[in-house]
N, C-alpha and C positions, 0 to 999 in steps of 0.2 A: 485519366490516372492518377491516383493520386498525389498530389504535389509530396516530393520527397521531404519537403522543408515541415509541412502536418507529420509527415511520419518521424521524422527527426523531432519537433517539437512534444510527438505524441510519448514518443520513447524516454525524454528526457523527464515527462511528467512520468511516468508511470516507471521508471527505473527506481530499484529499489537503494536509499540512499546510504553511504559508508562499504559496509561488507556486501557483497555481493548475494543475491540470493541464494537460498539452499537447494540444490537438486529436487526434483520432484518427479520418480523415475517411475512410481506405482501408482497403479490407476486413482487412488484413495488420496494422495498425495495430488494427484493431476487435477482432479476435481476439487480439493480445497484452495490450492492455488488460482484456479479459473474463478471459483465462489469468492474468496481475497480479491480479485481481479474487477470481477462487477459488482461487487461492494461497494468500491473507492472509484468506481464509474458512473454510480443510479446516479449521483448529484448532477451529471456533466452531461452523461445521455438522456434527462428525463425525457419522457414525451415521443423517445427512439423506436422505432421496431424492435421488436426482440430478437430478429438474425441479427440484424446489426450491433444491439446491444451485446449479442453472444460473440459476434465477430472480435469486437471490441475488448473483450473480457479476454478468449481467449489469445488477443495479440496483446493486449498487456500482461496478463498469465505468461507466455512466454518470453516477453521483456523481461519479464521478474527470474524465468529459469534460467536462460542462456546463459547470463553472467557465471554461475553456477556450474553450468552442463558444461562450458568452455573449460572452465580453470579443474575440475574434474578430470576431463579427456588431456587438459592440456599434466597434471600431473599423474594419468597412469599412463602414456605415452612414455614419461620421465621414468616412471617408474620401471616401465618394458626395457627402454633403454638401459638402466642402469642394470637391472636382472638381466640381460644380454652380453653387456660390458662381462658384470662376475663369471655370467657362465663363458666366455671366451677365455677370460685369467685363468680360470680352474680348467681348461680343457688344455690351453699353453702349460701349465703345474701340471696335468697331469701326464701331457705328452712327456716330458721332460723328465719328471719322474719315472715313467714307463722306460725309457731309452738308458734312466740312469738304471733301472732293474736289469734290463735283460743285458748292459754292461758289466752292473757285477755277478751275473747269472755264468756271463762268458769268463771271467775273472775267474771266479769259483772254478768253472768246469776245467780251463785251464791250468789251473794252479792243481787242481785235483792230476790231472793225466800227464806235467810234471812228475808230481810225487808219484805217480806209478812208477814210471820212466828210471825214475832216481833208484824206489825199491827194488825196483828188476834187480840194478845194476847190482845194492847192496847187497841182495842175493845170489847173482854171481859171485862176490865174491866171499860172500860164505861158504857158498859149495865149494868152490877151490879152496880153500883153506880150508875145509872139511875133507877134502880128500887126498892133501897132506897132508897137515901135523892137526888138523882138526880147529873147528873154528875159535880159533884166540879168541881169549877172554875179553881183550878191550874191542872188538868188535861184535861180542855179542852185549859187553854195557851200551853200546851205543845202540845196537839194536831194539836194543830191553827199553829205550827210554820212551818214557809213555809225553811226553811236550818236548820241545825246545825247549825250554829254561829246565826239565827232568836233564836233558841232552848237554846242556850246557854246563850242571852242577856236576857231570861226568866229566868233564873237559880232563881231567885228569887223567884220566884210564883211554881216551882218545889219543895223550899224547905217542904213544906208542905203535900205532899205526901209519902203516906206510904214509906218505904221502900220496897216491892215489887213493887209497882208503879216506884219507884224510876228508879231501876232495869230495869225493862224493856223498860222504855224511855232512859236508858243510853246504854242498846244496841241496841237500834232503833236512837238514836244519832251518833252511833261509825259504825254501817251499811249503814249508808245515806255519812256518809264520804267515808269508804271504796268504795260504790260506788261511787263515784262522780272520784274518783282516774282510781278505773278501767275500767269507760268510757274516761275519759281522754287517759291513757294508748292505749286503744283499736283503739280510733281515729286516734293515731301517730302513732300507730303501721300498721295500714288497708292503711293510705297512703304511706305509707314510702313500705309495701308492694305493693301497686299501681305504684309507682316509681321504684323499683325493676321492675314489671314484665314489665313494657315497655321501660326498658333500656333492659333485658335482649331478647327485641324483636328485638331491633335494634342490638344490639350484636349478636345475630342469625342470621344479614341479611349478616352482618361482616362477622363474621366467614365462611358464605355458599359464598359467594363474594372472601372471601382468597384463600378460597379452591377450588374453581373453577379457581380463576387464578393459583396457586400453580400447576393443575393439566393441564392448556396451558400451562404452562413456561415447563414443565416437557416434553410434547408432542413436543415441538419445540425442546427441547434440542433433545429427543428420532428419531425425523428427519433429526437433523443436522444430527447428529452420522450415522444414514442410507447413507443419500448423501455422507457420506466421504467415509463410506463404497464400497456404488456403486462406487464413483470416483478412489478407490485404487484397484478397480477391473477391470474398463479398465486399470489403468496403468501399474500393472503386465504383466494384456494383453499383452501389448503394448512394454514391456522394451526391449524384445527380435528384435522385428523392430525398433526398436529407435533406440536402440547400435547397428545393421547392417546399419540404416540410416548415423549416426554419422561417423561410421567407413569407408564407402563410401565415405562422403561428404571430409573427414580427405586425403582419397588414390587419390580424385579428388583433392584436392588442392595442397596437394605436389605431383601429377603430373603436375600441372600446373607450381609448383616450377622449378619444374626442367628442363622442357621446357623453360622455360624465363633464368634459369640458363644457361645453355647452349647458349641460345642467345647471353646471355649477355656474354661470354668467346666470345664467335664467336666474337660480335662488339668488346669487344678490343683489340682480333687477329687481327681483320681487320684494326682497328684503330692505333694499333702500327707498323702494315706493310705499311701506308700509312704516320703516323709520320715518320716510319724509309725510306722510298721515298721522303720525303719533305726535312727529317736533310743530304739524299745524296745531293740532286738536291742543298741545298744551300749550302753542302761541294764543290760540282765540281764550282759550282758560284763562290766561295772562290779561288779556287783553279787556276782557269781561270783567272780569274782578278791578284792573285798573276803573275801568267806567262806573262799575259798580261804587267804589272807593269818592271819586271825583263827583259823582251824584250824590253820595250820602252827604261827605261835604259840605256844597251849593246846597243841600235842602239846609244843612247845619247852619250854616250864616244868615240863611235866607229864614228861619225862622229868630233867630238869634237877634235881628234886624229889627223884626217885626215888634219882637218883646219889648228892643230899646223904646221901640217908636210908642207902643204902647202905655210905656212908663212916662216917657214924657207929658203926653197929655192928660193920664190921668194924677198929675206929680202935686198937689195941692187941693185935691178934693178927698183925698186920704190918706193920713201918715204912715197907717201901715201896711208896711212891704208886702208884698207878694212874692211867693216861691215861685222859682225860677223853674218851666219846665222841665225836665229830663229829655235831651237828646236822642233821637232814635238810636237802636241797635244796629250795629253794623251789620250788612247781610253777610252772610257765614261764606269763606271760599269755597269753588268747586274741588270737588276730591280731585287729586292728580292722578295722572295715566301708572296704570302697572302694566311692569314690562315683563314680557313673553318668555318662558324659560325656554332653556336650547340645551343640544346635549353635553352643551359644556358645562352643565347646573354636575354634570357626572364626572367630571373629570375625562374628557375624554376616552376613555377607556371601553376597550368592547370585550365581548365573553371571546373566551378562550376556545375552539372549537375540539372536539374529542379526537382522541389519537395520540400516535407517537411522534415527535420531528423527525420526518425522514430529510425531502431536499431542499434546504435553506434558501431563505432571497438574498438575490446579491448579485456579481459578478462571475464568473467563470470560462476560464477556456476550451472550446467546442472543440472534443477530439479531430475530427474532419476538416473543418473547413479554418479550422486553425487559429481563430480569429477570438476575443472577448467580448461573451456577450452578456444580456440581462435575464436573468430568472427572475421574474415579475410579481412570485409570492413566496407564501409557506407554503409546504405539503402537511401533511398531516397523514399517516397513516392508518388505518383502522381496516375493520371486515364489512365487507359489501354490504346496505344493508344499513350501514349506522347513522340513524339520524344527526342529521345537518340543522343546528339551528342560529338564529338573526344573532348576529352577534351584539347588533343595538335596534333602537327602536327606528321605522322607518320606511317609504314607503317602496315599490319591489319596482325597478325601473326594465327590468325586463326577465325572460325566463325562456330557455326554448334551445334549441340545438348550436353550437356556433364552431363550426370546424373542429382544428385542434383544443380546444376547450371541450367538447362535446357538449353533455346537459351544461348548462350555467346558471345560474341566477345572480342580478346585481341588481345593489339596496341603495340607495341613498340614505342617510344621513342627516342630509342635510347640512347648515353652516356649523363648523365649530371653532370660535375666534378669529370669525371671518371667513373659514374656506369650507369649502366643499367636502363633506367626509363621503365615499362610498367605499363597500364593500361588496367582491364579487368571490363567488363559490363552484367550482366549475371540475367537471369529469363525473355528476353526481348520473344517481342509474335509475332516479326517478325524482317527479316536482309533489311537492304537500305545498305548495302556494303558485300562482302563474300572476297576480294582480295586485292592486291594494297595498292596506300598510300594514307592519307586522310588527310587534315588539320582541322585546330584548329575550333571546331567549326560547322564541318560538320555532318547533320545525317547520321546516323552509324547502327540505327535499333529503335525500339518500343518500349517501356514499355512493361511488360505482368505479366505474373505468370505463368512461368511454371515451370519445375525442381520438386525440393522441397519449394517451396510457396504457400503459405493460399492467398494469397491477391495480388493486381499490388503493384509493386514496384520496383526499379532500387538498383541491391545488386552490388554496384565498390567498386575497388579493386585499389588500388595502390602500387606496386613491386618495388622495388628496389631489381637489383642483383637479381631476383625471391621472394625474401621473401618479402611479408605482411609488409605495414608500414600504419599510419595513414593516410586517404585521407585528412583529413580537415587539414594536416599541409602543405597540396599540393593548396588548392584551395583558 
């Protein structure tokens, strides 16, 4: 099983900083998220199989989308709860208003019934009076009142009615007031009920939309989790294979380093022997020059002594002085040794390969094994078949297939400031040279995607005494 720590570490490396990543529910957005994650992982997964790269890109994309999706689901659930609460509140208000409406309708009906009874009583009084002496004028005035206010304004006319007649008319006036109030209340409550029913209908639509949105957001989260589980399953299944690939790549790199270190030692040994031979030549030349100078001094001293002796023997026989013989010219000094040029005469700079920079040199966290590992070269991305040129004059050390490196050419450039410099060109499609000497800029092969490669690119290494170093410092 994939270690939980490795997954947690990958999550921390790939999670979007600060604000959560936006959700990607549409296919195009999902593809964009996966492509972005794959681009981020390409440096860490250089040489990994396409299936494993895709699984980790999917995992990374899910990690980017999950926070936003879960946040959106939480927000949708909150909106759903709020909509439900508002719907419940509206339902309570509507029930209360409906009850009030029913009560108001009952009150109106009750007052209508009471008024009808009082009107009947007034009618009987009027009929009795009419059969007697005719309807009294005062009762006629009272019955002709259009409203309670009108009835009150005619109160002077009511003074002449009997006590019974007055009580009946007073009850009628009271019921009229109650009915007016009840009708006003009923109208107000009826309007309120209509408004609440309309609002409840709108709220129902909002609540249903919130419910659907919450369900959709939850489905998105569940889909993302399922995608994550599938990606993890692929990663777990390929973990052993990936570990074997990385171990093999490390072994190949170590073997190349050992080979180049042996070459560096041999180059230094040869350089030391050549320097010793040159020093011996210089020493011999100095000794020869010193012997020649001593011999010249001795000859000059002997000639001077002979001349003096000859002058003493012939002193008296002739007073005419003879000119002294000129000393012989000194022997010319032998020419000094000429030092041989080296690649350091060109400042140690190497020719930059063609293509855009892709995966750089340096340490990176492996997303499966969860530890720091070294990417020993600088990758240059160009089309397959692009010519690959020698970075500097040198000698081909090897050219052939080498595991994760694929087709690789290794060139030794000799000693630079006492250090052995070599370059390696991996994942080649084909070779232009396999042995012998090469010159700066000479085509040595063609860019490809052999070995542990998932796309056309050149893996370019610079090795100093066998150890990988950052190629960009030499270009």
